[in-house]
Every structure is written in structure tokens, then in C-alpha cells.
C-alpha positions as CSV (number, residue, x, y, z in Angstrom):
1,M,52.0,-24.0,61.0
2,L,51.1,-20.6,59.4
3,E,48.3,-22.2,57.4
4,A,47.0,-23.8,60.5
5,L,47.0,-20.5,62.4
6,R,44.7,-19.1,59.8
7,G,41.9,-21.2,61.2
8,L,41.7,-19.5,64.6
9,G,38.3,-18.0,63.7
10,Y,38.8,-14.3,63.7
11,S,36.1,-12.1,62.2
12,A,37.3,-9.2,60.1
13,G,36.3,-6.8,62.9
14,A,38.1,-8.8,65.5
15,A,41.2,-9.0,63.3
16,V,41.3,-5.3,62.7
17,A,40.7,-4.7,66.5
18,D,43.8,-6.8,67.3
19,I,45.9,-4.5,65.1
20,V,44.4,-1.4,66.8
21,D,45.4,-2.9,70.1
22,N,49.1,-2.7,69.0
23,S,48.6,0.9,67.9
24,I,47.3,1.8,71.3
25,A,50.1,0.0,73.0
26,A,52.5,2.1,70.9
27,G,51.0,5.3,72.2
28,A,49.0,6.1,69.0
29,T,46.3,8.8,69.3
30,T,45.1,8.3,65.7
31,V,44.5,5.1,63.7
32,D,43.5,5.6,60.1
33,I,42.1,2.4,58.4
34,Q,41.7,2.2,54.7
35,F,39.5,-0.4,52.8
36,I,40.5,-0.3,49.1
37,W,38.3,-2.2,46.7
38,D,40.1,-3.7,43.7
39,E,38.5,-7.1,43.2
40,T,41.1,-9.8,43.9
41,S,43.7,-7.1,44.4
42,S,41.7,-5.4,47.2
43,R,43.7,-4.4,50.3
44,I,43.3,-3.1,53.8
45,A,45.8,-0.6,55.3
46,I,46.0,0.4,59.0
47,L,48.2,3.4,59.8
48,D,48.9,4.8,63.2
49,N,50.9,7.7,64.6
50,G,52.4,5.7,67.5
51,R,56.1,5.5,68.5
52,G,57.0,3.3,65.6
53,M,59.8,0.6,65.5
54,D,63.3,0.3,64.4
55,D,64.6,-2.7,62.4
56,A,65.2,-4.9,65.4
57,A,61.9,-4.1,67.1
58,L,60.0,-4.7,63.8
59,E,61.7,-8.1,63.4
60,R,60.7,-9.1,66.8
61,A,57.1,-8.0,66.2
62,M,57.0,-10.0,63.0
63,T,58.4,-13.2,64.6
64,L,56.0,-15.8,65.8
65,G,56.5,-16.8,69.4
66,D,59.1,-14.1,70.1
67,R,57.5,-13.3,73.4
68,S,56.2,-15.6,76.2
69,P,52.8,-14.9,77.5
70,L,54.2,-15.6,80.9
71,E,56.4,-12.5,80.8
72,A,55.4,-9.5,83.0
73,R,53.8,-6.7,81.0
74,D,53.2,-3.0,81.3
75,A,50.0,-2.2,83.2
76,G,48.4,-0.6,80.1
77,D,49.4,-3.4,77.6
78,L,46.5,-4.8,75.7
79,G,48.2,-8.0,74.4
80,R,49.4,-11.2,76.0
81,F,50.5,-13.9,73.5
82,G,52.7,-11.8,71.2
83,M,50.8,-13.4,68.3
84,G,47.9,-11.0,67.5
85,L,49.6,-9.1,64.7
86,K,50.4,-12.3,62.8
87,T,47.4,-14.5,63.6
88,A,44.9,-11.7,63.1
89,S,46.5,-10.7,59.8
90,F,46.8,-14.3,58.4
91,S,43.2,-15.0,59.2
92,Q,42.3,-12.4,56.6
93,C,45.1,-12.3,54.1
94,R,48.1,-14.2,52.6
95,R,50.5,-11.3,52.4
96,L,51.2,-9.2,55.5
97,T,53.5,-6.2,55.1
98,V,54.4,-4.0,58.1
99,A,56.4,-0.8,57.7
100,S,57.4,1.4,60.6
101,T,59.3,4.6,61.1
102,K,61.0,6.0,64.2
103,G,63.1,8.8,63.0
104,D,64.6,9.2,59.6
105,S,64.3,5.8,58.1
106,I,61.5,3.3,57.4
107,A,61.8,-0.3,58.3
108,C,59.7,-2.8,56.4
109,L,59.2,-6.6,56.5
110,R,56.6,-8.9,55.1
111,W,55.3,-12.4,55.3
112,D,54.0,-13.9,52.0
113,L,52.3,-17.3,52.4
114,D,52.3,-17.8,48.6
115,E,56.1,-17.4,48.6
116,L,56.4,-19.9,51.4
117,A,54.2,-22.4,49.7
118,R,56.2,-22.2,46.5
119,D,59.3,-23.3,48.4
120,P,58.2,-25.5,51.3
121,D,61.8,-26.5,52.0
122,G,63.2,-23.0,52.0
123,G,62.6,-22.3,55.7
124,W,61.0,-19.3,57.4
125,A,61.5,-16.7,54.7
126,M,60.5,-13.4,56.1
127,L,61.1,-10.9,53.3
128,E,62.6,-7.4,53.3
129,G,60.5,-4.5,52.1
130,P,57.1,-4.5,50.3
131,A,56.3,-6.5,47.2
132,P,57.4,-4.6,44.1
133,E,53.8,-3.8,43.1
134,S,53.0,-2.5,46.7
135,V,55.8,0.1,47.1
136,S,53.3,2.9,46.7
137,F,50.9,1.6,49.3
138,I,53.4,2.4,52.2
139,A,54.0,5.9,51.0
140,P,51.6,7.5,53.6
141,L,54.1,6.5,56.4
142,S,56.8,8.9,54.9
143,N,54.6,11.9,55.7
144,Q,54.8,11.5,59.5
145,P,57.7,11.5,62.0
146,S,56.7,8.2,63.6
147,G,54.2,5.4,63.3
148,T,53.4,2.0,61.8
149,L,51.5,0.9,58.8
150,V,50.0,-2.6,58.5
151,L,49.1,-3.7,55.0
152,W,46.9,-6.7,54.2
153,E,47.0,-8.0,50.6
154,T,45.7,-11.1,48.9
155,L,42.5,-11.1,51.0
156,D,41.5,-14.7,50.1
157,R,39.5,-15.1,53.3
158,I,37.5,-11.9,52.5
159,V,37.3,-11.6,48.6
160,T,36.0,-15.1,47.8
161,R,34.1,-16.2,44.7
162,A,31.1,-14.0,43.8
163,F,32.3,-11.4,46.4
164,T,31.4,-7.9,45.1
165,S,32.0,-4.3,45.9
166,D,28.7,-4.2,47.7
167,H,29.8,-7.0,50.0
168,F,33.0,-5.1,50.6
169,L,31.0,-2.0,51.7
170,D,29.0,-4.2,54.0
171,L,32.2,-5.5,55.5
172,V,33.4,-1.9,56.1
173,D,30.2,-1.2,58.0
174,E,30.5,-4.4,60.1
175,V,34.1,-3.5,61.1
176,E,33.1,0.0,62.0
177,S,30.3,-1.3,64.2
178,H,32.7,-3.7,65.9
179,L,35.4,-1.1,66.6
180,A,32.8,1.4,67.8
181,M,31.9,-1.2,70.5
182,V,35.3,-2.6,71.3
183,F,37.1,0.8,71.8
184,H,34.2,2.9,72.9
185,R,35.9,3.8,76.2
186,F,38.9,5.1,74.2
187,I,37.0,7.1,71.6
188,N,34.1,8.3,73.6
189,E,33.5,12.1,73.8
190,P,34.0,14.6,75.3
191,R,37.7,13.6,76.0
192,P,38.7,10.8,73.6
193,R,42.1,9.2,74.0
194,L,42.0,7.8,70.5
195,R,40.7,8.9,67.1
196,L,39.6,6.0,64.8
197,V,39.0,6.8,61.2
198,I,37.7,4.4,58.5
199,N,37.9,5.6,54.9
200,G,37.9,9.2,56.0
201,R,35.0,8.8,58.4
202,Q,35.6,9.1,62.2
203,V,34.2,6.1,64.1
204,Q,31.6,7.1,66.7
205,A,31.6,5.3,70.1
206,W,28.8,2.8,70.9
207,D,28.1,2.8,74.7
208,P,26.5,-0.5,75.7
209,F,25.2,1.0,78.9
210,M,23.5,4.2,77.7
211,M,25.3,6.2,80.4
212,G,23.4,9.4,81.3
213,H,20.2,8.6,79.5
214,T,17.3,10.1,81.4
215,S,15.0,7.1,80.9
216,K,17.4,4.6,82.1
217,P,15.7,2.8,85.0
218,W,18.6,1.5,87.1
219,E,22.3,1.2,87.5
220,S,24.2,-0.1,90.5
221,P,27.2,1.3,92.3
222,V,30.5,-0.1,91.3
223,E,31.4,-3.1,93.3
224,R,35.0,-4.2,93.7
225,R,36.8,-7.5,94.7
226,S,40.4,-8.3,95.3
227,T,41.7,-11.5,93.7
228,D,45.0,-13.3,93.5
229,S,45.4,-12.0,89.9
230,G,44.3,-8.4,90.6
231,P,41.3,-6.3,91.4
232,V,37.9,-6.8,89.6
233,A,35.2,-4.2,89.3
234,V,31.5,-4.7,88.4
235,Q,28.7,-2.3,87.6
236,C,25.2,-3.6,86.7
237,H,22.8,-1.8,84.3
238,V,19.2,-2.1,83.2
239,L,18.4,-0.2,80.0
240,P,15.2,1.5,79.1
241,H,12.3,-0.3,77.5
242,K,11.6,0.4,73.9
243,D,8.5,2.4,74.8
244,R,10.8,5.0,76.6
245,L,13.1,5.4,73.6
246,S,12.7,7.0,70.1
247,Q,13.0,4.6,67.2
248,Q,16.5,6.1,66.4
249,E,17.6,5.5,70.0
250,F,16.2,2.0,70.0
251,D,18.0,1.1,66.8
252,R,21.3,2.7,67.9
253,N,21.4,1.0,71.3
254,A,20.6,-2.5,70.0
255,G,24.3,-2.9,69.3
256,P,26.0,-4.8,66.4
257,S,24.2,-8.1,67.2
258,G,20.8,-6.9,68.4
259,W,19.2,-6.4,71.7
260,S,18.9,-10.1,72.7
261,A,22.4,-11.1,71.7
262,Q,24.0,-8.1,73.5
263,Q,22.6,-8.9,77.0
264,G,24.9,-10.1,79.7
265,F,28.4,-9.3,80.8
266,Y,30.8,-7.0,79.0
267,V,34.3,-7.9,80.0
268,Y,37.0,-5.2,79.8
269,R,40.8,-5.3,80.2
270,N,42.4,-1.9,80.5
271,D,39.2,-0.3,79.0
272,R,39.4,-2.5,75.9
273,L,36.2,-4.6,75.5
274,L,37.1,-8.4,75.2
275,L,33.6,-9.9,75.5
276,A,30.3,-8.3,74.5
277,G,27.4,-10.1,76.0
278,G,26.6,-13.5,77.3
279,W,26.4,-14.9,80.8
280,L,29.9,-16.4,81.2
281,G,28.5,-19.9,81.8
282,L,26.8,-18.7,85.1
283,G,23.4,-19.8,86.2
284,Q,21.7,-21.7,88.9
285,G,21.6,-25.4,88.0
286,R,22.3,-24.8,84.4
287,A,24.0,-22.0,82.4
288,W,21.8,-19.1,81.5
289,N,20.9,-18.6,77.8
290,R,20.3,-15.3,76.1
291,E,16.5,-14.8,76.4
292,E,14.2,-12.0,75.4
293,A,13.0,-11.3,78.9
294,Y,16.5,-10.3,80.0
295,R,17.6,-8.4,76.9
296,L,17.8,-5.1,78.9
297,A,20.4,-6.4,81.3
298,R,24.0,-5.5,80.7
299,I,26.9,-5.8,83.2
300,R,30.2,-4.0,83.0
301,L,33.1,-6.1,84.4
302,D,36.7,-4.8,84.5
303,I,39.7,-7.1,84.9
304,P,43.4,-6.3,84.9
305,N,45.9,-7.6,82.4
306,T,47.4,-9.8,85.0
307,A,44.2,-11.9,85.1
308,D,44.3,-13.4,81.6
309,A,45.2,-16.9,82.7
310,A,42.7,-16.9,85.7
311,W,39.9,-15.8,83.3
312,K,41.0,-18.1,80.5
313,I,41.2,-15.3,77.9
314,D,41.9,-16.8,74.5
315,I,44.2,-15.6,71.8
316,R,41.4,-13.8,69.9
317,K,40.3,-12.0,73.0
318,S,36.8,-13.3,72.4
319,T,36.1,-15.7,75.4
320,A,36.4,-15.4,79.2
321,R,35.5,-17.7,82.1
322,P,35.4,-16.3,85.6
323,P,37.5,-18.0,88.3
324,V,35.6,-20.4,90.6
325,S,36.1,-18.1,93.6
326,L,34.2,-15.2,91.9
327,R,31.3,-17.2,90.4
328,P,29.0,-17.0,93.4
329,W,29.4,-13.3,93.7
330,L,28.9,-12.7,90.0
331,T,26.0,-15.0,89.9
332,K,24.3,-13.1,92.7
333,L,24.8,-9.8,90.9
334,A,23.6,-11.2,87.6
335,E,20.5,-12.7,89.2
336,D,19.5,-9.4,90.6
337,T,20.2,-7.5,87.3
338,R,18.3,-10.1,85.3
339,E,15.2,-9.9,87.6
340,R,15.2,-6.1,87.4
341,A,15.5,-6.3,83.6
342,R,12.7,-8.9,83.4
343,R,10.4,-6.6,85.3
344,V,11.2,-3.6,83.0
345,F,10.7,-5.8,79.9
346,A,7.5,-7.3,81.0
347,F,5.9,-4.3,82.8
348,R,7.7,-1.3,81.5
349,A,9.1,-1.2,85.0
350,S,5.5,-1.6,86.3
351,P,3.7,1.4,84.8
352,Q,4.8,4.3,86.9
353,P,2.6,7.3,87.9
354,R,3.9,10.7,86.9
355,S,5.9,12.6,89.4
356,G,3.7,13.6,92.4
357,A,0.6,11.8,91.1
358,A,-1.5,9.2,93.0
359,P,-0.7,5.5,92.6
360,L,-1.8,3.9,89.4
361,E,-5.1,2.0,89.0
362,L,-3.9,-1.1,87.0
363,A,-6.1,-3.1,84.7
364,W,-4.4,-6.4,85.4
365,R,-3.0,-8.0,88.5
366,T,-1.0,-11.2,89.0
367,E,-2.1,-13.9,91.3
368,A,0.3,-16.5,92.6
369,T,-1.4,-19.9,93.3
370,Q,0.0,-23.4,94.0
371,A,-0.8,-24.2,90.4
372,G,1.2,-21.2,89.1
373,T,0.8,-17.6,88.2
374,R,-2.6,-16.4,86.9
375,Y,-3.6,-13.1,85.4
376,R,-6.8,-11.4,86.7
377,I,-8.6,-8.3,85.6
378,D,-8.8,-5.8,88.4
379,E,-12.5,-4.9,89.0
380,S,-11.5,-1.7,90.8
381,H,-10.1,-0.3,87.5
382,P,-12.5,2.6,86.6
383,A,-13.5,1.2,83.2
384,V,-14.3,-2.2,84.7
385,A,-16.0,-0.8,87.8
386,A,-18.2,1.4,85.7
387,V,-19.5,-1.5,83.6
388,L,-20.2,-3.6,86.7
389,E,-22.0,-0.8,88.3
390,V,-24.4,-0.2,85.5
391,S,-24.9,-3.9,84.5
392,G,-27.8,-4.3,87.0
393,G,-29.2,-7.8,86.6
394,N,-26.5,-8.6,84.1
395,T,-23.6,-8.4,86.6
396,A,-23.2,-12.2,86.6
397,L,-23.0,-12.2,82.8
398,V,-20.3,-9.4,82.8
399,R,-18.3,-11.3,85.4
400,A,-18.6,-14.4,83.3
401,M,-17.2,-12.5,80.3
402,L,-14.3,-11.1,82.4
403,R,-13.5,-14.7,83.6
404,V,-13.5,-16.0,80.0
405,I,-11.0,-13.2,79.0
406,E,-8.8,-14.1,82.1
407,E,-8.8,-17.8,81.2
408,T,-8.0,-17.2,77.6
409,V,-5.1,-14.8,77.8
410,P,-3.0,-15.9,74.8
411,V,0.2,-16.3,76.9
412,Q,1.9,-18.8,74.5
413,R,1.0,-16.7,71.5
414,I,2.3,-13.5,73.1
415,W,5.6,-15.3,73.9
416,L,5.9,-16.7,70.4
417,D,5.2,-13.3,68.8
418,T,7.7,-11.7,71.1
419,A,10.4,-14.3,70.3
420,E,9.8,-14.1,66.5
421,A,9.4,-10.3,66.3
422,K,12.2,-9.6,69.0
423,D,9.8,-7.2,70.5
424,T,6.9,-7.1,72.9
425,P,3.4,-6.6,71.4
426,R,2.0,-3.2,71.2
427,V,-0.1,-2.0,74.2
428,G,-1.2,1.2,75.9
429,F,-2.5,2.6,72.6
430,S,1.1,2.5,71.2
431,G,1.0,3.4,67.5
432,E,-2.7,4.4,67.7
433,P,-4.0,7.7,66.5
434,A,-4.7,10.4,69.1
435,A,-8.4,10.1,68.3
436,A,-8.5,6.5,69.6
437,V,-7.2,7.5,73.0
438,Q,-9.4,10.6,73.2
439,G,-12.5,8.5,72.3
440,V,-12.1,6.1,75.2
441,L,-11.1,8.9,77.6
442,S,-14.2,10.9,76.7
443,V,-16.5,7.9,77.4
444,L,-15.0,7.3,80.8
445,F,-14.8,11.0,81.7
446,R,-18.5,11.5,80.9
447,D,-19.5,8.4,83.0
448,M,-17.5,9.8,86.0
449,V,-19.0,13.2,85.8
450,V,-22.6,12.6,84.8
451,R,-23.4,9.2,86.3
452,R,-21.1,9.1,89.3
453,G,-21.3,12.9,90.1
454,M,-17.6,13.6,90.2
455,S,-16.3,17.1,89.5
456,E,-14.5,17.5,86.2
457,E,-11.3,18.2,88.1
458,L,-11.5,15.1,90.2
459,A,-12.4,12.9,87.2
460,R,-9.4,14.2,85.3
461,K,-7.2,13.5,88.3
462,A,-8.6,10.0,88.6
463,L,-8.0,9.2,84.9
464,A,-4.5,10.6,85.1
465,S,-3.6,7.9,87.5
466,T,-5.3,5.1,85.6
467,E,-3.5,2.7,83.3
468,P,-2.8,3.3,80.4
469,F,-3.9,7.0,80.4
470,Q,-1.0,8.0,82.7
471,D,1.1,8.2,79.5
472,Y,-1.3,10.8,77.9
473,P,-1.4,13.7,80.3
474,A,-2.2,16.3,77.6
475,A,-5.2,14.3,76.5
476,V,-6.5,13.9,80.0
477,A,-5.9,17.6,80.8
478,A,-8.0,18.6,77.7
479,L,-11.1,16.7,78.8
480,R,-14.2,18.9,79.1
481,L,-17.8,17.8,79.5
482,D,-19.1,20.3,77.0
483,Q,-16.8,18.9,74.2
């Protein structure tokens, strides 16, 4: 049975998070995690400053199936099955030692799967104290009045053949990213409830919703619903387009799995993140997939710890399925959020004029026909209108050229490049030198003033509300005819 439980499919980050859950339930304010590299003798130690356990409580915690998931729990409890400590640990190691202090003495028990395998008829032999060679590893616990230390040794699911110290360091980074996401509402500044430390470095929260960011285009009010298993709260968010973020902000807010994989619902129970992204099997006709066009959509969903059965929360806290009664409501909220996110992704939220400026003159417009959507060049755009006005007898030729451009927009290629590069192609002079923008602006500015007889002030005002120059107000303001 123990060997079978090892195959539940925990990642290292999810397994460590399950241990941190127990620390939070025990009232810990600090959890110190140590990854110690020593080749096949490498180990992971998780020490908290919670209430600790006496001998009887520790034995219950180390016993499989000691507690029924049907029992009522405290409102703030993060567990359900009473199996997390054991299943999470065995998924990573073959020797689990737990030591705990609650007063003057230290209680210590261990499971050793190699010992059990050597004597398969010897029964369920839970052992007293640490292994002889591991006595020193529980010493940090003696320096505090209460708390618990979980020690993983014989990391056979981690330190496999050809595994090196570099791989171990990568694992540390992966676990840190996972914990930063799962417990971000506990460790978030300025008033954190929990301090998470990995190898001496404090874990910084990763907020999936970029709360308070000035470029964030939209977030909904919190909506609540009462259910038979308790209240549910939902808040929808659309994150800023990459063009509105610095490269550092863009990389930081992509999340552990990247922008596309992190879209969708974020399901929380008592502020602990259970599910990060995905659409919960919702959709009209067929379930929605993670698609590039909706990567800016993220929805926060809070459920109580009385709703595990109704939401089909699994033992790893990695899957959730909404009750049938809530699916229409959640689908409607998600449809609205996805559509808003698609518009931001496709049009940078439809290029917006600067505060107080005139409406934008757009270079492209969409045209809905019975045959489908078509993209047309807007002849009223100043650059296009200027060419048509001076074309004289060649107007038909210019219009023919514009029609060819319209009919050959490389839509499929754009979508392919977007999917492969995980980013929209560069537009709006993005990444171009300032001289390129200034050169085009100067040509249009001179035409407006000299040929069309506009004042310099009026020409600058017109260009400031023309796509894509609305994003270059300094360059527009610097335009002078005598330059």
C-alpha cells in the first residue's frame, strides 16, 4: 500500500506545499526549508515554529487513515484526508522522519520503506527516533520552544541516475516558484501572516492578479453565491498587455508555467491556492482550452473548506470541478472575462487616446460580412488620405494597391508566429529606434502644414490622436516645420 501511494503524482513543489499546509494549521508563522545536496544522501528538512505535537498527537499524524475526511474540521484547516504528510513525503523519499516539540521533550517517529521491504511479514513497523546517522539533522528543533521538523531522506524520486547538483539547484528554484504562488496570500506584504524561507532566502509572493498595477485594464467587483456547501466568491481580472509592461514585469508576472498556461481560474480554499489556471471544464458546447488569445484572463475563486466533496478536490489539492448548479454562473463570468482579455490581447485594449485627447484615427478597421470578418485599411487615416489626395490620376492604382494589401493580410502566419513565439508580433514601432518614428512623423507633419495649410499646432494635435503616434507624445510635441 505504501509503495502504491508513492504514485499519486505529486511534484516536488506540491509535496512541500502539503507539508507547509500542516505548518499553517499548527499556527506557524515561520517555515524554514533546507535543501541539502549530498548526492544519494541528499535530504530536505522543513522546520516550523508551530504549536508542535506530543507523543500521542505525533503518532496520530504519522498513522495512515487515522482521520476520516468526513469529520468536521476547523474553519481554517487546510487539509481534508489526513494523508498529506505521508503521501506527499513518500512521493519524494523512502525515509520520512518527523520530530516535534511541545514543551521540554522532543517526540520523534519515522517511516522507512526500505526497512519495511526487508521484512514484508513484519507488519506496520513505525520506528522510534531518527536513524542513527540522522540524529544531528533534527538538532535545530531543540533551539525553539515548540515546532515540528519534517525530514525527507533517501530521495529516490528526486536524486535519480545522472542527477547532479545543478539539477538540485533547479529543483530548489521550481519549489520556490511554486510556494510563492500557492501561498502568496499568506506571505504577501505589507502584512504577511507567514514567513517562508528556502536555504536562507525569504520567498517573495507571486500575485497572479497584479493587484494595484496602474496599467491593469480591468477587474470586476467580487461576486458571491451561497451554496449548500458554503459561500463562493469570484473576482475576474484582465491583466495588461505586454506593451504596457517592462520586460522585468512581463517576465515576473508570467508565473511558473508561462502566460498561456496560467490563464483561467485560480481556486482558493482558506486563502491557499489549490488550482492555478485552467477553465474547470467549462465552455459552450465543448470545454475551453488554454489559448493565446485569452492568456490575460485570470479569475479568482474562493471556496470554503466545507466544499471539498462538492468541488471534487483531490488528495493532492491539484484538481477541482465546480458543482453543476454553479456552472452556468461561472461560465457566464468566464465568457465575459475571456472576451475582454481577447480584446486587450488583440488590440492592446483598442488603442486608447491619451487622457483628454480626441478619438484616435485608426489605420485598420474590421468589417463583419456574411462570409466572415475582413480587415480594411481606413482611408480616413491621415497617412492614407494624404496619398490618395495627391495621387491625381493614379488614385485607382493606389486603391488597387490598398485592396491587394487588405486581401493578403497574413492572418495565418500571424497566428502561427504568435503561437510559436508565445507573443504577438511587434507593431506600433515597438523596438524601433526613435529616428524611425521621427522620420515618418516629419513627413506627415510637413504634408499637413505645407500642402494642406494646417497650423503647426493643429497638425501636432491631429498626429497625437493618430495611430500609432498616440504612444509617442514627446516626439509629436517636438515637431517643427523648420527642423
